[in-house]
Every structure is written in structure tokens, then in C-alpha cells.
MDAnalysis code that builds the backbone (N, CA, C; Angstrom):
import MDAnalysis as mda
import numpy as np

u = mda.Universe.empty(624, n_residues=208, atom_resindex=np.repeat(np.arange(208), 3), trajectory=True)
u.add_TopologyAttr("name", ["N", "CA", "C"] * 208)
u.add_TopologyAttr("resid", np.arange(1, 209))
u.add_TopologyAttr("resname", ["MET", "GLY", "LEU", "SER", "ALA", "ALA", "GLU", "VAL", "PHE", "ASP", "ALA", "LEU", "GLY", "LYS", "ASP", "TYR", "GLU", "GLN", "ALA", "PHE", "ALA", "GLY", "LEU", "THR", "ALA", "GLN", "ARG", "GLU", "GLU", "LEU", "GLU", "TRP", "LEU", "LEU", "THR", "GLN", "LEU", "PRO", "GLU", "SER", "GLY", "ARG", "VAL", "LEU", "ASP", "VAL", "GLY", "CYS", "GLY", "THR", "GLY", "ARG", "PRO", "THR", "ALA", "GLU", "LEU", "LEU", "ALA", "ALA", "ALA", "GLY", "HIS", "ASP", "VAL", "THR", "GLY", "CYS", "ASP", "VAL", "SER", "PRO", "GLY", "MET", "ILE", "GLU", "ILE", "ALA", "ARG", "ALA", "GLN", "VAL", "PRO", "GLY", "ALA", "ARG", "PHE", "GLU", "VAL", "ALA", "ASP", "LEU", "ARG", "THR", "LEU", "SER", "TYR", "PRO", "ASP", "GLY", "THR", "TRP", "ASP", "ALA", "VAL", "VAL", "ALA", "PHE", "PHE", "PRO", "LEU", "LEU", "GLN", "LEU", "THR", "ARG", "ALA", "GLU", "ILE", "ASP", "ALA", "ALA", "LEU", "ARG", "LYS", "PHE", "ALA", "ARG", "TRP", "LEU", "THR", "PRO", "ARG", "GLY", "CYS", "PHE", "VAL", "PHE", "ALA", "THR", "VAL", "PRO", "ALA", "ASP", "ILE", "GLU", "GLY", "LEU", "ASP", "ILE", "GLU", "PHE", "MET", "GLY", "GLN", "ALA", "VAL", "THR", "VAL", "SER", "SER", "TYR", "PRO", "VAL", "ALA", "GLU", "PHE", "ARG", "ARG", "LEU", "PHE", "ASP", "GLU", "ALA", "GLY", "LEU", "ASP", "ILE", "VAL", "ARG", "GLU", "ARG", "VAL", "ILE", "GLU", "PHE", "ARG", "PRO", "ASP", "HIS", "PRO", "SER", "ALA", "ILE", "PRO", "GLU", "HIS", "ASP", "LEU", "PHE", "VAL", "SER", "ALA", "ARG", "ARG", "SER", "ALA", "PRO"])
u.atoms.positions = np.array([
    [-0.018, -14.128, 47.241],
    [0.336, -12.799, 47.750],
    [1.485, -12.952, 48.740],
    [2.509, -12.110, 48.584],
    [3.663, -12.199, 49.462],
    [3.397, -11.614, 50.833],
    [4.340, -11.835, 51.720],
    [4.268, -11.285, 53.066],
    [4.399, -9.761, 53.016],
    [3.942, -9.092, 54.068],
    [4.133, -7.650, 54.153],
    [5.606, -7.350, 54.365],
    [5.998, -6.113, 54.072],
    [7.392, -5.718, 54.266],
    [7.798, -5.873, 55.723],
    [6.894, -5.535, 56.639],
    [7.208, -5.667, 58.066],
    [7.488, -7.124, 58.420],
    [6.650, -8.036, 57.925],
    [6.844, -9.465, 58.216],
    [8.161, -9.973, 57.627],
    [8.444, -9.568, 56.391],
    [9.667, -10.024, 55.726],
    [10.909, -9.581, 56.492],
    [10.959, -8.301, 56.822],
    [12.196, -7.782, 57.406],
    [12.303, -8.034, 58.903],
    [11.179, -8.256, 59.575],
    [11.252, -8.770, 60.942],
    [11.910, -10.148, 60.934],
    [11.568, -10.955, 59.931],
    [12.127, -12.308, 59.844],
    [13.607, -12.285, 59.460],
    [13.987, -11.373, 58.576],
    [15.368, -11.362, 58.074],
    [16.358, -10.756, 59.071],
    [15.982, -9.644, 59.694],
    [16.853, -9.026, 60.688],
    [18.283, -8.827, 60.205],
    [19.221, -9.270, 61.026],
    [20.642, -9.071, 60.720],
    [21.084, -9.834, 59.471],
    [20.339, -10.860, 59.073],
    [20.699, -11.597, 57.850],
    [20.680, -10.668, 56.639],
    [19.771, -9.704, 56.631],
    [19.713, -8.750, 55.511],
    [20.972, -7.894, 55.486],
    [21.355, -7.386, 56.634],
    [22.569, -6.564, 56.704],
    [23.775, -7.335, 56.179],
    [23.894, -8.588, 56.596],
    [25.031, -9.400, 56.160],
    [24.974, -9.667, 54.656],
    [23.791, -9.941, 54.145],
    [23.653, -10.276, 52.729],
    [24.059, -9.116, 51.826],
    [23.847, -7.874, 52.292],
    [24.123, -6.703, 51.468],
    [25.364, -5.930, 51.915],
    [26.130, -6.517, 52.825],
    [27.331, -5.829, 53.325],
    [28.345, -5.569, 52.210],
    [28.347, -6.401, 51.177],
    [29.298, -6.248, 50.083],
    [28.835, -5.325, 48.971],
    [27.726, -4.641, 49.169],
    [27.180, -3.753, 48.129],
    [27.944, -2.427, 48.162],
    [29.114, -2.425, 47.537],
    [29.995, -1.252, 47.614],
    [29.377, -0.026, 46.949],
    [28.515, -0.214, 45.963],
    [27.884, 0.931, 45.293],
    [27.088, 1.779, 46.273],
    [26.463, 1.148, 47.259],
    [25.702, 1.904, 48.249],
    [26.633, 2.820, 49.044],
    [27.759, 2.298, 49.473],
    [28.712, 3.122, 50.230],
    [29.284, 4.235, 49.348],
    [29.472, 3.956, 48.076],
    [29.999, 4.985, 47.174],
    [29.005, 6.137, 47.008],
    [27.721, 5.820, 46.939],
    [26.716, 6.889, 46.845],
    [26.670, 7.698, 48.142],
    [26.833, 7.030, 49.261],
    [26.862, 7.746, 50.534],
    [28.090, 8.644, 50.636],
    [29.211, 8.167, 50.121],
    [30.423, 8.998, 50.124],
    [30.209, 10.252, 49.275],
    [29.516, 10.104, 48.144],
    [29.178, 11.285, 47.333],
    [28.286, 12.227, 48.133],
    [27.269, 11.666, 48.795],
    [26.344, 12.497, 49.562],
    [27.089, 13.282, 50.640],
    [28.073, 12.679, 51.269],
    [28.830, 13.371, 52.315],
    [29.553, 14.608, 51.778],
    [29.866, 14.615, 50.494],
    [30.520, 15.796, 49.900],
    [29.512, 16.907, 49.585],
    [28.233, 16.595, 49.638],
    [27.189, 17.546, 49.243],
    [26.442, 18.158, 50.426],
    [26.454, 17.496, 51.570],
    [25.637, 17.934, 52.704],
    [26.235, 19.144, 53.407],
    [25.384, 20.009, 53.939],
    [25.897, 21.075, 54.799],
    [26.366, 20.489, 56.126],
    [27.057, 21.266, 56.909],
    [27.485, 20.811, 58.223],
    [26.255, 20.497, 59.076],
    [26.305, 19.351, 59.770],
    [25.169, 18.908, 60.595],
    [23.877, 18.861, 59.780],
    [23.981, 18.300, 58.584],
    [22.816, 18.208, 57.707],
    [21.731, 17.305, 58.277],
    [20.495, 17.613, 57.932],
    [19.343, 16.816, 58.368],
    [19.041, 15.777, 57.288],
    [19.142, 14.494, 57.664],
    [18.993, 13.417, 56.687],
    [17.926, 12.429, 57.159],
    [17.030, 12.075, 56.247],
    [16.029, 11.046, 56.499],
    [16.435, 9.780, 55.743],
    [16.564, 8.681, 56.464],
    [16.900, 7.379, 55.883],
    [15.629, 6.535, 55.861],
    [15.000, 6.454, 54.681],
    [13.734, 5.738, 54.524],
    [14.017, 4.261, 54.273],
    [13.407, 3.390, 55.077],
    [13.721, 1.975, 54.970],
    [15.117, 1.715, 55.505],
    [15.362, 2.212, 56.721],
    [16.726, 2.241, 57.268],
    [17.263, 0.874, 57.655],
    [16.376, -0.122, 57.783],
    [16.845, -1.446, 58.167],
    [17.565, -1.436, 59.503],
    [18.724, -2.074, 59.553],
    [19.470, -2.210, 60.802],
    [20.312, -0.979, 61.136],
    [20.202, 0.057, 60.300],
    [20.993, 1.265, 60.535],
    [22.359, 1.249, 59.887],
    [22.749, 0.099, 59.352],
    [24.045, -0.034, 58.687],
    [23.846, -0.381, 57.224],
    [24.630, 0.258, 56.338],
    [25.682, 1.223, 56.630],
    [25.211, 2.679, 56.667],
    [23.993, 2.962, 56.183],
    [23.623, 4.345, 55.882],
    [23.610, 5.257, 57.111],
    [22.725, 4.981, 58.054],
    [22.616, 5.864, 59.218],
    [23.920, 5.921, 59.995],
    [24.599, 4.792, 60.093],
    [25.858, 4.742, 60.842],
    [26.916, 5.655, 60.218],
    [27.081, 5.586, 58.902],
    [28.082, 6.411, 58.218],
    [27.738, 7.896, 58.319],
    [26.475, 8.234, 58.112],
    [26.078, 9.635, 58.119],
    [26.148, 10.235, 59.523],
    [25.723, 9.475, 60.526],
    [25.790, 9.973, 61.895],
    [27.240, 10.134, 62.346],
    [28.100, 9.192, 61.942],
    [29.517, 9.269, 62.311],
    [30.181, 10.511, 61.724],
    [29.629, 11.007, 60.599],
    [30.172, 12.207, 59.960],
    [29.576, 13.487, 60.553],
    [28.759, 13.354, 61.595],
    [28.245, 14.524, 62.289],
    [26.893, 15.017, 61.831],
    [26.184, 14.204, 61.038],
    [24.888, 14.647, 60.539],
    [23.750, 14.203, 61.453],
    [22.641, 14.921, 61.335],
    [21.452, 14.702, 62.155],
    [20.554, 13.719, 61.401],
    [20.604, 12.449, 61.786],
    [19.991, 11.382, 60.992],
    [18.762, 10.816, 61.701],
    [17.677, 10.709, 60.945],
    [16.477, 10.017, 61.395],
    [16.233, 8.851, 60.445],
    [16.119, 7.662, 60.995],
    [15.826, 6.481, 60.191],
    [14.414, 6.003, 60.461],
    [13.731, 5.552, 59.425],
    [12.403, 4.982, 59.611],
    [12.307, 3.674, 58.842],
    [11.560, 2.755, 59.415],
    [11.378, 1.449, 58.780],
    [10.055, 0.874, 59.254],
    [9.402, 0.124, 58.391],
    [8.117, -0.475, 58.732],
    [8.289, -1.679, 59.661],
    [9.512, -2.178, 59.779],
    [9.788, -3.382, 60.568],
    [10.214, -3.028, 61.992],
    [9.408, -3.343, 63.000],
    [9.821, -3.085, 64.383],
    [11.109, -3.812, 64.758],
    [11.306, -5.011, 64.208],
    [12.523, -5.756, 64.499],
    [13.760, -5.044, 63.993],
    [13.674, -4.491, 62.800],
    [14.806, -3.743, 62.250],
    [15.100, -2.495, 63.080],
    [14.053, -1.798, 63.502],
    [14.251, -0.582, 64.289],
    [14.917, -0.909, 65.624],
    [14.537, -2.008, 66.220],
    [15.162, -2.418, 67.488],
    [16.663, -2.644, 67.307],
    [17.034, -3.316, 66.220],
    [18.453, -3.556, 65.924],
    [19.166, -2.237, 65.658],
    [18.547, -1.368, 64.857],
    [19.167, -0.090, 64.498],
    [19.439, 0.761, 65.739],
    [18.469, 0.828, 66.640],
    [18.671, 1.632, 67.853],
    [19.848, 1.124, 68.673],
    [20.030, -0.199, 68.700],
    [21.146, -0.769, 69.456],
    [22.480, -0.542, 68.753],
    [22.468, -0.607, 67.420],
    [23.724, -0.535, 66.657],
    [24.197, 0.891, 66.392],
    [23.255, 1.822, 66.270],
    [23.609, 3.190, 65.874],
    [22.975, 4.171, 66.866],
    [23.543, 4.283, 68.056],
    [22.956, 5.177, 69.057],
    [23.041, 6.654, 68.682],
    [23.853, 6.985, 67.688],
    [24.010, 8.382, 67.285],
    [22.935, 8.894, 66.352],
    [21.956, 8.053, 66.015],
    [20.846, 8.469, 65.147],
    [19.521, 8.159, 65.842],
    [18.440, 8.765, 65.343],
    [17.095, 8.472, 65.846],
    [16.416, 7.493, 64.890],
    [15.618, 6.609, 65.431],
    [14.917, 5.637, 64.606],
    [13.468, 5.517, 65.051],
    [12.574, 5.369, 64.063],
    [11.156, 5.227, 64.377],
    [10.509, 4.214, 63.445],
    [9.554, 3.469, 63.989],
    [8.762, 2.548, 63.176],
    [7.750, 3.382, 62.406],
    [7.780, 3.275, 61.078],
    [6.867, 4.074, 60.254],
    [6.692, 3.411, 58.898],
    [5.498, 3.553, 58.350],
    [5.172, 3.078, 57.005],
    [5.365, 4.256, 56.049],
    [6.261, 4.114, 55.096],
    [6.567, 5.260, 54.213],
    [5.341, 5.714, 53.432],
    [4.336, 4.858, 53.297],
    [3.138, 5.246, 52.542],
    [2.321, 6.295, 53.291],
    [2.415, 6.305, 54.611],
    [1.642, 7.270, 55.406],
    [2.539, 8.290, 56.102],
    [3.839, 8.126, 55.995],
    [4.785, 9.059, 56.606],
    [4.601, 10.454, 56.012],
    [4.679, 11.484, 56.864],
    [4.463, 12.841, 56.380],
    [5.384, 13.811, 57.099],
    [5.957, 14.739, 56.347],
    [6.773, 15.826, 56.897],
    [6.432, 17.106, 56.135],
    [6.663, 18.257, 56.754],
    [6.476, 19.507, 56.021],
    [7.464, 19.608, 54.857],
    [7.072, 20.326, 53.830],
    [7.973, 20.581, 52.700],
    [9.256, 21.237, 53.206],
    [10.385, 20.845, 52.612],
    [11.650, 21.479, 52.950],
    [12.261, 21.054, 54.278],
    [11.830, 19.924, 54.828],
    [12.315, 19.484, 56.144],
    [13.750, 18.967, 56.104],
    [14.143, 18.298, 55.021],
    [15.386, 17.520, 55.004],
    [16.392, 18.048, 53.988],
    [17.680, 18.056, 54.392],
    [18.757, 18.364, 53.446],
    [19.000, 17.194, 52.496],
    [18.660, 15.987, 52.938],
    [18.778, 14.811, 52.071],
    [17.777, 13.762, 52.514],
    [17.249, 13.042, 51.539],
    [16.445, 11.855, 51.782],
    [17.161, 10.694, 51.084],
    [17.365, 9.623, 51.826],
    [18.045, 8.442, 51.303],
    [17.047, 7.289, 51.318],
    [16.936, 6.564, 50.205],
    [15.969, 5.465, 50.106],
    [16.600, 4.309, 49.335],
    [17.260, 3.426, 50.063],
    [17.887, 2.260, 49.438],
    [16.921, 1.080, 49.491],
    [16.226, 0.832, 48.400],
    [15.381, -0.339, 48.149],
    [14.048, -0.412, 48.900],
    [13.526, 0.670, 49.507],
    [12.270, 0.486, 50.248],
    [11.011, 0.500, 49.390],
    [11.138, 0.824, 48.094],
    [9.937, 0.978, 47.279],
    [9.517, -0.300, 46.556],
    [10.317, -1.341, 46.640],
    [10.042, -2.544, 45.849],
    [8.739, -3.240, 46.241],
    [8.371, -3.180, 47.513],
    [7.165, -3.881, 47.948],
    [5.928, -2.984, 47.950],
    [6.012, -1.880, 47.209],
    [4.853, -1.012, 47.025],
    [4.193, -1.297, 45.680],
    [2.992, -0.760, 45.486],
    [2.383, -0.759, 44.157],
    [3.023, 0.360, 43.337],
    [2.802, 0.356, 42.054],
    [3.345, 1.444, 41.235],
    [2.760, 2.795, 41.631],
    [1.471, 2.839, 41.948],
    [0.872, 4.107, 42.369],
    [1.537, 4.614, 43.642],
    [1.871, 3.696, 44.546],
    [2.541, 4.088, 45.791],
    [3.980, 4.537, 45.545],
    [4.652, 3.908, 44.591],
    [6.000, 4.344, 44.215],
    [5.949, 5.782, 43.694],
    [5.013, 6.045, 42.801],
    [4.868, 7.390, 42.227],
    [4.659, 8.426, 43.337],
    [3.738, 8.123, 44.247],
    [3.417, 9.066, 45.324],
    [4.610, 9.281, 46.247],
    [5.354, 8.211, 46.530],
    [6.513, 8.319, 47.415],
    [7.575, 9.224, 46.816],
    [7.873, 9.058, 45.538],
    [8.894, 9.895, 44.909],
    [8.492, 11.366, 44.925],
    [7.223, 11.642, 44.710],
    [6.770, 13.038, 44.717],
    [6.922, 13.659, 46.107],
    [6.554, 12.899, 47.139],
    [6.638, 13.512, 48.470],
    [8.079, 13.585, 48.969],
    [8.921, 12.622, 48.608],
    [10.342, 12.730, 48.971],
    [10.923, 14.028, 48.405],
    [10.575, 14.328, 47.162],
    [11.085, 15.547, 46.527],
    [10.601, 16.788, 47.279],
    [9.339, 16.795, 47.690],
    [8.794, 17.961, 48.403],
    [9.458, 18.152, 49.769],
    [9.855, 17.071, 50.386],
    [10.455, 17.159, 51.724],
    [11.851, 17.769, 51.708],
    [12.475, 17.836, 50.539],
    [13.843, 18.334, 50.454],
    [13.899, 19.855, 50.524],
    [14.984, 20.350, 51.112],
    [15.293, 21.780, 51.030],
    [15.610, 22.126, 49.574],
    [15.596, 23.406, 49.200],
    [15.992, 23.768, 47.834],
    [17.381, 23.211, 47.508],
    [17.466, 22.486, 46.428],
    [18.685, 21.809, 45.977],
    [19.142, 20.702, 46.921],
    [18.245, 20.245, 47.792],
    [18.544, 19.102, 48.644],
    [18.753, 17.839, 47.828],
    [19.382, 16.838, 48.417],
    [19.787, 15.626, 47.698],
    [18.858, 14.453, 47.980],
    [18.580, 13.683, 46.947],
    [17.830, 12.436, 47.063],
    [18.711, 11.318, 46.529],
    [18.963, 10.304, 47.354],
    [19.799, 9.165, 46.966],
    [18.912, 7.917, 47.028],
    [18.871, 7.181, 45.932],
    [17.839, 6.163, 45.723],
    [18.439, 4.912, 45.096],
    [17.915, 3.759, 45.504],
    [18.280, 2.513, 44.827],
    [17.067, 1.599, 44.765],
    [16.995, 0.847, 43.678],
    [15.947, -0.151, 43.512],
    [16.417, -1.169, 42.486],
    [15.589, -2.157, 42.228],
    [15.843, -3.118, 41.149],
    [14.933, -2.713, 39.995],
    [15.502, -2.172, 38.916],
    [14.646, -1.695, 37.825],
    [14.107, -2.852, 36.987],
    [12.818, -2.833, 36.718],
    [12.205, -3.885, 35.900],
    [10.784, -3.470, 35.567],
    [10.275, -3.985, 34.477],
    [8.908, -3.686, 34.055],
    [7.973, -4.704, 34.705],
    [7.727, -4.513, 36.002],
    [6.937, -5.479, 36.763],
    [5.963, -4.749, 37.685],
    [4.820, -5.379, 37.911],
    [3.843, -4.846, 38.859],
    [3.104, -6.000, 39.515],
    [3.155, -6.042, 40.848],
    [2.458, -7.086, 41.587],
    [2.993, -8.480, 41.324],
    [4.303, -8.602, 41.138],
    [4.917, -9.892, 40.832],
    [5.294, -10.614, 42.119],
    [4.849, -11.855, 42.262],
    [5.197, -12.658, 43.438],
    [6.530, -13.361, 43.195],
    [7.487, -13.137, 44.098],
    [8.801, -13.757, 43.992],
    [9.232, -14.246, 45.363],
    [10.379, -14.950, 45.398],
    [11.003, -15.310, 46.664],
    [12.263, -14.485, 46.836],
    [12.398, -13.852, 47.998],
    [13.566, -13.027, 48.297],
    [14.167, -13.505, 49.603],
    [15.377, -14.043, 49.524],
    [16.073, -14.553, 50.708],
    [15.167, -15.485, 51.522],
    [14.467, -16.367, 50.806],
    [13.624, -17.349, 51.470],
    [12.250, -16.852, 51.882],
    [11.929, -15.572, 51.578],
    [10.649, -14.983, 51.965],
    [9.799, -14.716, 50.724],
    [8.501, -14.984, 50.825],
    [7.581, -14.704, 49.726],
    [7.213, -13.228, 49.737],
    [7.525, -12.529, 48.644],
    [7.234, -11.097, 48.564],
    [6.544, -10.781, 47.242],
    [5.803, -9.677, 47.237],
    [5.164, -9.173, 46.026],
    [5.817, -7.838, 45.683],
    [6.340, -7.728, 44.463],
    [7.158, -6.567, 44.123],
    [6.633, -5.863, 42.867],
    [6.947, -4.560, 42.817],
    [6.664, -3.747, 41.638],
    [7.847, -2.827, 41.393],
    [8.055, -2.455, 40.132],
    [9.125, -1.522, 39.802],
    [8.849, -0.952, 38.416],
    [9.845, -0.241, 37.888],
    [9.785, 0.341, 36.545],
    [11.124, 0.141, 35.862],
    [11.152, 0.196, 34.539],
    [12.434, 0.249, 33.833],
    [13.155, 1.567, 34.137],
    [14.448, 1.590, 33.859],
    [15.267, 2.766, 34.168],
    [14.703, 4.031, 33.531],
    [14.319, 3.951, 32.262],
    [13.838, 5.144, 31.559],
    [12.591, 5.724, 32.222],
    [11.742, 4.861, 32.749],
    [10.535, 5.346, 33.421],
    [10.885, 6.009, 34.742],
    [11.868, 5.493, 35.461],
    [12.310, 6.186, 36.679],
    [12.844, 7.581, 36.356],
    [13.566, 7.701, 35.240],
    [14.045, 9.034, 34.847],
    [12.870, 9.997, 34.664],
    [11.812, 9.517, 34.021],
    [10.630, 10.359, 33.791],
    [9.960, 10.725, 35.113],
    [9.857, 9.756, 36.015],
    [9.223, 10.009, 37.302],
    [10.022, 11.015, 38.128],
    [11.346, 10.912, 38.078],
    [12.183, 11.878, 38.786],
    [11.949, 13.284, 38.227],
    [11.898, 13.383, 36.908],
    [11.688, 14.686, 36.282],
    [10.338, 15.270, 36.684],
    [9.313, 14.452, 36.669],
    [7.978, 14.910, 37.036],
    [7.904, 15.334, 38.503],
    [8.696, 14.661, 39.350],
    [8.690, 14.978, 40.780],
    [9.507, 16.229, 41.104],
    [10.258, 16.733, 40.116],
    [11.098, 17.900, 40.352],
    [12.462, 17.534, 40.896],
    [13.002, 16.424, 40.409],
    [14.321, 15.951, 40.835],
    [15.257, 15.914, 39.630],
    [16.383, 16.599, 39.736],
    [17.390, 16.620, 38.669],
    [18.441, 15.557, 38.947],
    [18.564, 14.574, 38.062],
    [19.501, 13.470, 38.267],
    [20.935, 13.953, 38.077],
    [21.783, 13.636, 39.066],
    [23.191, 13.995, 39.041],
    [24.059, 12.782, 38.723],
    [23.694, 11.648, 39.281],
    [24.439, 10.400, 39.096],
    [23.441, 9.273, 38.852],
    [23.808, 8.352, 37.948],
    [22.935, 7.205, 37.678],
    [23.774, 6.044, 37.167],
    [23.529, 4.867, 37.679],
    [24.207, 3.676, 37.161],
    [23.433, 2.426, 37.567],
    [23.626, 1.362, 36.804],
    [23.078, 0.047, 37.127],
    [24.254, -0.893, 37.328],
    [24.254, -1.590, 38.460],
    [25.343, -2.526, 38.745],
    [24.751, -3.918, 38.984],
    [25.573, -4.938, 38.798],
    [25.145, -6.301, 39.124],
    [25.683, -6.670, 40.499],
    [24.829, -7.263, 41.324],
    [25.225, -7.629, 42.681],
    [24.523, -8.924, 43.071],
    [25.277, -9.789, 43.749],
    [24.682, -11.019, 44.278],
    [24.721, -10.974, 45.798],
    [23.574, -10.869, 46.453],
    [23.563, -10.853, 47.918],
    [24.209, -12.114, 48.487],
    [24.822, -11.966, 49.641],
    [25.507, -13.077, 50.307],
    [24.481, -13.879, 51.110],
    [23.743, -14.716, 50.371],
    [22.695, -15.532, 51.000],
    [22.528, -16.780, 50.146],
    [22.334, -17.950, 50.764],
    [22.272, -19.204, 49.991],
    [21.242, -19.216, 48.874],
    [20.107, -18.543, 49.061],
    [19.057, -18.583, 48.035],
    [19.139, -17.418, 47.055],
    [20.124, -16.533, 47.217],
    [20.168, -15.310, 46.406],
    [20.672, -15.597, 44.989],
    [20.156, -14.827, 44.059],
    [20.636, -14.861, 42.680],
    [21.141, -13.458, 42.335],
    [21.997, -13.335, 41.320],
    [22.475, -11.996, 40.953],
    [21.311, -11.084, 40.575],
    [21.404, -9.836, 40.973],
    [20.379, -8.858, 40.640],
    [21.041, -7.629, 40.036],
    [20.261, -6.884, 39.262],
    [20.744, -5.620, 38.718],
    [20.115, -4.485, 39.531],
    [20.951, -3.661, 40.123],
    [20.506, -2.602, 41.015],
    [20.735, -1.236, 40.378],
    [19.701, -0.419, 40.402],
    [19.772, 0.954, 39.907],
    [20.075, 1.891, 41.072],
    [21.114, 2.702, 40.926],
    [21.450, 3.737, 41.903],
    [21.308, 5.097, 41.225],
    [20.546, 5.972, 41.855],
    [20.339, 7.322, 41.316],
    [20.528, 8.329, 42.439],
    [21.313, 9.364, 42.171],
    [21.406, 10.491, 43.094],
    [20.937, 11.730, 42.357],
    [20.126, 12.528, 43.046],
    [19.495, 13.673, 42.384],
    [19.412, 14.852, 43.367],
    [19.075, 16.002, 42.808],
    [18.822, 17.201, 43.615],
    [17.411, 17.688, 43.330],
    [16.842, 18.335, 44.334],
    [15.553, 18.999, 44.099],
    [15.781, 20.129, 43.087],
    [14.899, 20.168, 42.109],
    [15.036, 21.175, 41.060],
    [14.910, 22.578, 41.626],
    [15.630, 23.494, 41.025],
    [15.498, 24.889, 41.444],
    [14.094, 25.380, 41.116],
    [13.494, 26.201, 42.004],
    [12.139, 26.693, 41.747],
    [12.074, 27.587, 40.524],
])
């Protein structure tokens, strides 16, 4: 059994930010989101890590950003690096907000260390938290895996995911209309890293 997400990312800290600094697809999705948000939009960054690049870019553009992460170490770094956003230690599995709270929810890779049932539940509640036609920006590693023990940047983790087609079905069931979708190959900048295929999806909450 792999380490918990909190243990993994407390250990990785700034090394994670550096390893993924070259992930240009993430910045491109954020640039798209900036064209869609209302002025001073309310954005939730789930699994915010060190606050870079997501919370930093969105806050710099004048948006009201709240970041949450299960790792206290990551939140400490984020608060120091991005004073223009709010950050809180939170487990996305128990996190709760009223329906329609956010103009956008951003989730870059926080679902990998969940079970499939938890992934399903997270996508449904992210959709409910959005304002009508609010935006959801998401990334993960698509694969037909559940409870698989792997090594990630020197850390033992247990991961689950779905193939791309199944994510499309889950988005539809959650009431999310996909606007953009692509899979890119990326190799994190870390000695133990291997190339990975990353799925990026941007969607809107379906019209009622």
C-alpha cells in the first residue's frame, strides 16, 4: 500500500513544482480559462500544491482564488509564494461547498490517489459547485487501473484512474459538457521520472 497523498506531497514539496514546471499544457488550459471567467471570478484550485502555476496565474489576473490541498507542507509553501490567494488544508473527499459557489473549479491531478468510487463522487460534486455554465478544468493520467501500487518521484503511491472514454461518460453523467480535450506526453523533470500521458479536459456545467 502506498503512502497517503499528504505524506507523499509533504515529502516532495518544491521538488514537485520543479518537476512539472515544463508542463506547458497546464498553462495553456489556464490561459483558456482566463478568457472564460467573469471579472473577479471565484475559482477553487483543488490539489493546489505550491500555488504555482495555477493559483498564482489566476490571482495575478484579478480573480478570487481559494486553493486547497491535503498536504500541510504544500499549503505552507503556497501561502508564502502566492499571498494574493487563500489556501487551506483540506481533503477533497470530505470538502463541501454549497451548489453554485464557484465560477470555476480547477483540478490538476488530485484524483489519482483516490479510489474509483471517490473519483466518481468528486466529479459529481465539482460539477454541483459550479455556477450555471461555470468552468471545470481537469487533468489526470488516463488508464484502466484501480488500486495500483507504483513509484512516483521516489514515493510509493497507490493510484486509480479510467480510460479517456470512461472519463467522457463520467463528465456527461455529472452534467459537464466537454469543451476541450487532449492527451499529451510529458516527462517530469526528476531523475526517477518516466514519460507519462496526461489527459487535459475543460468543460462547462450543463445548462439546466
